[in-house]
C-alpha positions in Angstrom: 230.7 146.5 49.8 234.2 147.6 50.6 234.7 151.1 52.0 238.3 152.2 52.1 239.5 155.6 53.3 242.1 157.0 50.9 245.6 155.9 52.0 247.0 159.3 52.8 249.0 158.5 55.9 246.9 161.3 57.4 246.3 162.1 61.0 242.7 163.1 61.5 242.9 165.4 64.5 239.6 167.4 64.3 236.0 166.6 63.7 236.1 168.9 60.7 238.9 166.9 59.1 236.8 163.7 59.2 233.5 165.2 58.3 233.3 163.9 54.8 234.3 160.4 55.9 231.6 160.4 58.7 229.1 161.5 56.1 230.1 158.7 53.7 230.1 156.1 56.4 226.7 157.2 57.8 225.2 157.2 54.3 226.5 153.7 53.5 226.4 152.1 56.9 223.9 149.4 55.9 225.9 148.4 52.8 229.4 148.3 54.1 230.7 144.8 54.8 234.4 145.6 54.7 235.8 148.7 56.3 239.4 149.7 55.7 240.8 152.4 57.9 244.4 151.3 57.4 247.3 153.8 57.2 245.3 156.6 58.6 245.4 157.8 62.2 242.6 159.2 64.2 242.9 161.0 67.6 240.6 159.6 70.2 238.0 162.4 70.1 237.7 161.9 66.3 237.7 158.1 66.5 234.9 158.1 69.0 232.7 159.6 66.3 233.9 157.1 63.7 233.2 154.3 66.2 229.6 155.5 66.7 229.0 154.9 63.0 230.8 151.5 63.1 228.5 150.4 65.8 225.5 151.0 63.5 227.0 148.9 60.7 224.8 145.8 60.7 226.5 144.0 57.8 230.1 144.7 58.8 232.1 141.4 58.4 235.7 142.6 58.3 237.6 145.7 59.4 241.2 146.5 58.4 243.2 148.6 60.9 246.8 148.4 59.9 248.9 151.3 61.2 246.1 153.2 62.8 248.2 154.0 65.9 251.0 155.8 64.1 252.0 159.0 65.9 249.6 158.4 68.8 250.7 158.5 72.5 250.1 155.5 74.7 247.0 157.2 76.2 245.6 158.0 72.8 246.2 154.4 71.6 244.3 153.0 74.6 241.4 155.4 74.1 241.1 154.5 70.4 241.3 150.8 71.2 238.6 151.3 73.9 236.3 153.1 71.5 236.8 150.4 68.9 236.1 147.6 71.4 232.8 149.3 72.4 231.7 149.7 68.8 232.1 146.1 67.8 229.7 143.3 69.0 231.1 141.7 72.1 232.4 138.2 71.7 232.3 138.4 67.9 235.0 137.1 65.7 235.2 140.6 64.2 236.0 142.1 67.6 238.6 139.4 68.3 240.3 139.9 64.9 240.3 143.7 65.4 241.7 143.4 68.9 244.5 141.1 67.7 245.5 143.5 64.9 245.4 146.4 67.3 247.3 144.6 70.0 250.1 143.8 67.6 250.3 147.5 66.6 249.8 148.6 70.2 252.8 146.4 71.3 255.0 147.9 68.7 253.8 151.4 69.7 254.6 150.7 73.4 258.0 149.3 72.4 258.8 152.5 70.5 257.5 154.8 73.3 259.6 152.9 75.8 262.7 153.5 73.8 263.0 149.8 72.9 262.9 148.5 76.4 261.5 145.0 76.5 259.2 144.2 79.4 258.1 140.7 78.4 260.2 139.1 75.8 261.8 139.9 72.5 261.2 143.0 70.4 257.8 142.9 68.5 258.0 142.1 64.8 
């Protein structure tokens, strides 16, 4: 089953703001095989709670994470990526795919934060 958070380009910055999503995810955690968090941003404290539920999703096969770092600081990005990495099974293709997606976004975010300074090659696409 696909679970997609409404695409609101929303930044979830409090636990109260994500309460309904956490309730839905917890209720459906055994049915969800595809989780789409795209185009929504979660501050680290909130994402840690989302990650706790993700960790319990035994049937999760795919996770979509496009643009989840929008408007986060470098430190917040690393905290969200760390929480996600700890939630997904180590060594799994799901973790590798999520890390690759996040790394591309992370690179673009670092590039923006640095004012466009390139540290290792051309500007990220």
